[in-house]
C-alpha positions in Angstrom: 6.9 -29.9 -25.6 5.3 -30.1 -22.6 7.4 -29.4 -18.8 6.2 -31.9 -15.9 4.0 -28.5 -14.3 2.5 -27.0 -17.7 1.3 -30.6 -18.7 -0.2 -30.2 -15.7 -2.1 -28.0 -16.0 -3.1 -27.8 -19.4 -4.9 -31.1 -18.6 -7.1 -29.0 -15.1 -7.3 -26.7 -18.2 -9.1 -29.2 -21.0 -11.0 -30.1 -17.6 -12.7 -27.0 -17.2 -13.1 -26.6 -20.8 -15.9 -29.2 -20.9 -18.0 -26.2 -19.5 -16.6 -24.3 -22.4 -19.1 -22.3 -24.9 -17.1 -20.5 -27.4 -14.0 -20.5 -28.2 -11.3 -17.7 -29.6 -8.4 -17.1 -31.7 -6.7 -14.4 -31.8 -7.4 -12.9 -34.7 -10.8 -14.0 -35.0 -11.6 -10.3 -33.8 -15.1 -9.0 -32.1 -17.0 -11.9 -32.7 -20.8 -12.1 -31.3 -23.8 -14.2 -33.1 -23.4 -17.0 -30.3 -20.8 -16.0 -28.1 -20.5 -13.0 -26.0 -23.1 -10.2 -27.2 -25.6 -12.9 -29.3 -28.5 -12.6 -25.5 -27.9 -8.8 -25.1 -27.0 -7.9 -21.7 -29.3 -8.3 -18.5 -31.8 -9.8 -20.9 -32.8 -13.2 -18.8 -33.4 -13.2 -15.6 -31.1 -17.0 -14.5 -28.6 -16.0 -16.7 -25.8 -14.5 -15.2 -22.2 -13.1 -17.4 -19.0 -12.4 -15.6 -15.6 -10.7 -17.0 -12.3 -11.6 -15.5 -10.2 -9.1 -16.1 -6.0 -8.6 -15.7 -2.5 -8.8 -16.9 -0.8 -11.7 -17.4 0.5 -13.7 -15.2 -1.6 -12.4 -12.3 -3.8 -15.8 -11.8 -6.9 -14.8 -13.3 -7.5 -18.1 -14.9 -6.1 -20.1 -12.1 -8.9 -18.2 -10.3 -11.7 -19.3 -12.8 -10.2 -23.2 -12.8 -10.1 -23.7 -8.5 -13.6 -22.0 -8.6 -14.8 -24.1 -11.7 -13.0 -27.4 -10.5 -11.6 -26.9 -6.9 -7.8 -27.5 -8.3 -5.3 -25.1 -9.2 -3.7 -24.8 -11.8 -0.6 -23.1 -11.9 1.0 -20.5 -13.6 -1.4 -20.9 -17.0 -0.7 -18.9 -20.7 -4.0 -18.5 -22.9 -3.3 -18.7 -26.2 -7.0 -17.7 -26.6 -10.2 -16.4 -25.7 -11.9 -19.2 -23.4 -15.9 -18.5 -22.4 -17.1 -20.6 -19.5 -20.6 -21.8 -18.9 -21.1 -23.6 -15.5 -25.1 -24.7 -14.2 -25.2 -22.7 -10.5 -26.7 -22.5 -7.7 -27.0 -19.3 -5.3 -29.9 -19.4 -2.1 -31.4 -22.3 -3.8 -31.5 -20.6 -6.9 -30.6 -21.9 -9.9 -27.9 -20.6 -12.1 -26.5 -20.4 -16.2 -23.0 -18.8 -15.4 -20.8 -18.1 -17.9 -17.1 -16.3 -17.7 -15.3 -15.4 -19.8 -11.6 -15.6 -19.4 -9.8 -13.2 -22.2 -6.1 -14.6 -23.9 -3.3 -13.7 -21.1 -1.0 -13.0 -24.3 -3.3 -9.4 -25.4 -2.1 -6.3 -23.7 -4.3 -4.2 -21.3 -5.2 -1.9 -24.2 -5.5 -3.5 -26.9 -10.0 -3.3 -28.6 -9.6 -6.9 -28.1 -8.6 -7.0 -24.8 -11.3 -4.9 -22.6 -13.9 -3.3 -25.4 -15.8 -7.3 -25.8 -16.1 -7.8 -22.2 -17.4 -4.3 -21.3 -20.5 -4.8 -23.6 -21.0 -8.2 -22.6 -20.4 -8.7 -18.8 -23.1 -8.6 -15.9 -20.5 -8.1 -13.7 -16.5 -8.3 -13.8 -13.0 -9.5 -11.6 -10.2 -7.8 -12.3 -7.4 -9.5 -11.2 -3.7 -8.5 -10.3 -0.3 -9.6 -8.7 0.2 -9.2 -5.0 4.5 -9.6 -6.2 3.9 -7.3 -9.3 3.4 -4.5 -8.9 2.9 -3.3 -12.9 -0.3 -5.0 -12.7 -1.2 -3.5 -9.4 -1.6 -0.5 -11.5 -3.2 -2.7 -15.0 -6.2 -3.1 -13.0 -6.7 1.0 -12.7 -6.3 1.2 -16.1 -8.7 -1.6 -16.1 -11.1 0.1 -13.2 -11.1 3.6 -16.0 -12.1 1.9 -19.0 -14.5 0.0 -16.3 -16.0 3.3 -15.4 -15.8 5.1 -18.1 -17.1 3.0 -21.3 -20.5 2.6 -17.8 -20.7 6.8 -18.1 -20.6 6.6 -21.7 -23.6 3.9 -22.0 -25.8 5.7 -19.6 -26.2 1.7 -18.0 -25.3 3.3 -14.3 -22.5 1.6 -11.9 -21.8 -2.6 -12.8 -21.1 -4.4 -10.0 -16.6 -5.6 -10.0 -14.8 -7.2 -7.4 -10.8 -5.4 -7.7 -8.7 -9.4 -6.4 -5.7 -9.8 -5.0 -4.3 -12.3 -5.8 -0.9 -14.5 -4.3 -1.5 -13.8 -0.9 0.4 -16.7 -0.3 3.9 -15.1 -1.6 3.2 -12.4 0.6 7.3 -12.9 1.6 8.0 -11.1 -1.7 5.0 -8.7 -1.8 5.2 -5.3 -3.4 2.0 -3.7 -3.4 0.3 -3.2 0.1 -3.7 -4.8 0.6 -4.0 -1.4 2.3 -3.4 -0.3 -1.4 -5.2 -2.0 -2.4 -9.0 -1.0 -0.2 -8.1 2.7 -1.5 -8.1 1.8 -5.0 -11.1 -0.1 -4.3 -12.6 2.4 -2.7 -12.1 4.9 -5.2 -14.1 2.8 -7.7 -16.8 2.0 -5.8 -16.4 -1.7 -5.9 -15.5 -4.0 -3.5 -12.6 -5.9 -3.4 -10.4 -9.6 -2.0 -7.1 -10.1 -1.1 -6.5 -13.7 -2.2 -4.5 -17.2 -2.6 -5.8 -19.4 -5.8 -2.7 -21.8 -4.9 -4.3 -22.4 -1.4 -8.6 -20.9 -1.2 -10.7 -22.9 -2.7 -13.5 -21.8 -0.3 -11.8 -17.9 -0.9 -12.4 -18.0 -4.7 -15.8 -19.7 -4.1 -16.6 -17.1 -1.7 -16.8 -14.0 -4.0 -17.3 -15.2 -6.8 -20.7 -15.7 -5.2 -21.2 -12.2 -3.5 -20.2 -11.6 -7.3 -23.1 -13.3 -8.1 -25.3 -12.4 -5.9 -24.9 -9.0 -6.5 -24.8 -9.2 -10.3 -28.6 -10.6 -9.6 -29.9 -8.2 -7.3 -28.9 -5.2 -10.1 -30.7 -6.8 -12.7 -33.9 -8.0 -10.7 -33.4 -3.9 -10.0 -33.8 -3.0 -13.8 -36.2 -5.5 -14.5 -38.3 -4.2 -11.6 -37.1 -0.4 -12.6 -38.3 -1.0 -15.9 -41.0 -2.5 -15.6 -42.6 0.0 -13.2 -41.6 2.5 -16.4 -43.9 0.3 -19.0 -46.7 0.9 -16.5 -47.2 4.2 -15.9 -45.7 4.7 -19.6 -49.0 2.6 -20.3 -51.7 4.6 -17.8 -50.7 6.8 -19.8 -51.9 6.6 -22.6 -54.8 4.9 -21.4 -55.5 8.4 -19.5 -54.5 10.5 -22.8 -56.9 8.0 -24.5 -60.5 8.7 -22.6 -59.5 12.7 -22.1 -60.0 13.0 -26.0 -63.1 11.2 -25.7 -64.1 12.9 -23.4 -63.1 16.9 -24.8 -65.0 15.1 -28.1 -68.5 14.3 -26.5 
């Protein structure tokens, strides 16, 4: 049975989940066909893939539902991983936005929680709760994992926004804003302190900013691949003509 507040949260999540592409159960493991990784990272310029990461209770699902529906769901612990899809316009450009929200009941260090989104996402939102210092320490571990994974795969830096949530509860703060800023500086990512409970516009702004950075990075990589391909073709043609001249 749901309590009153839990029932409201469940109904709002059901409304948001009309946007869901795929659902994974906790014991399904890594599920790629038609889901995460099915089409490859950054292969379509008008497709942006975001992953929300954070420990249980940090409010990442609340941030996402605020962004998708403009409503606040309060505390909610999901028992499944969800992939949300939304047609979204940024600077007059239509995008196919996918957002992965992993199960909040998994531990931050679990394989399912981090490994798949690290391989899949074009950008990350890492969320911690300003009234829970453990969630802040978890966010540092997540940022470290993102850095290590990208260095290991030679994929370079990826847009990341570190989000300090529950600004409306600053009277019970355990993590000061400056600590968040310094952590973001250490890991070369953006930083926002917000309240999912109070400010839809701020949530919308942080998503748009991150999407813009992801678009810029994908465009840079696509341009670099085209340049590299053109250079290789020019070198091939030059080699062919050199061989012909030598044979004459």
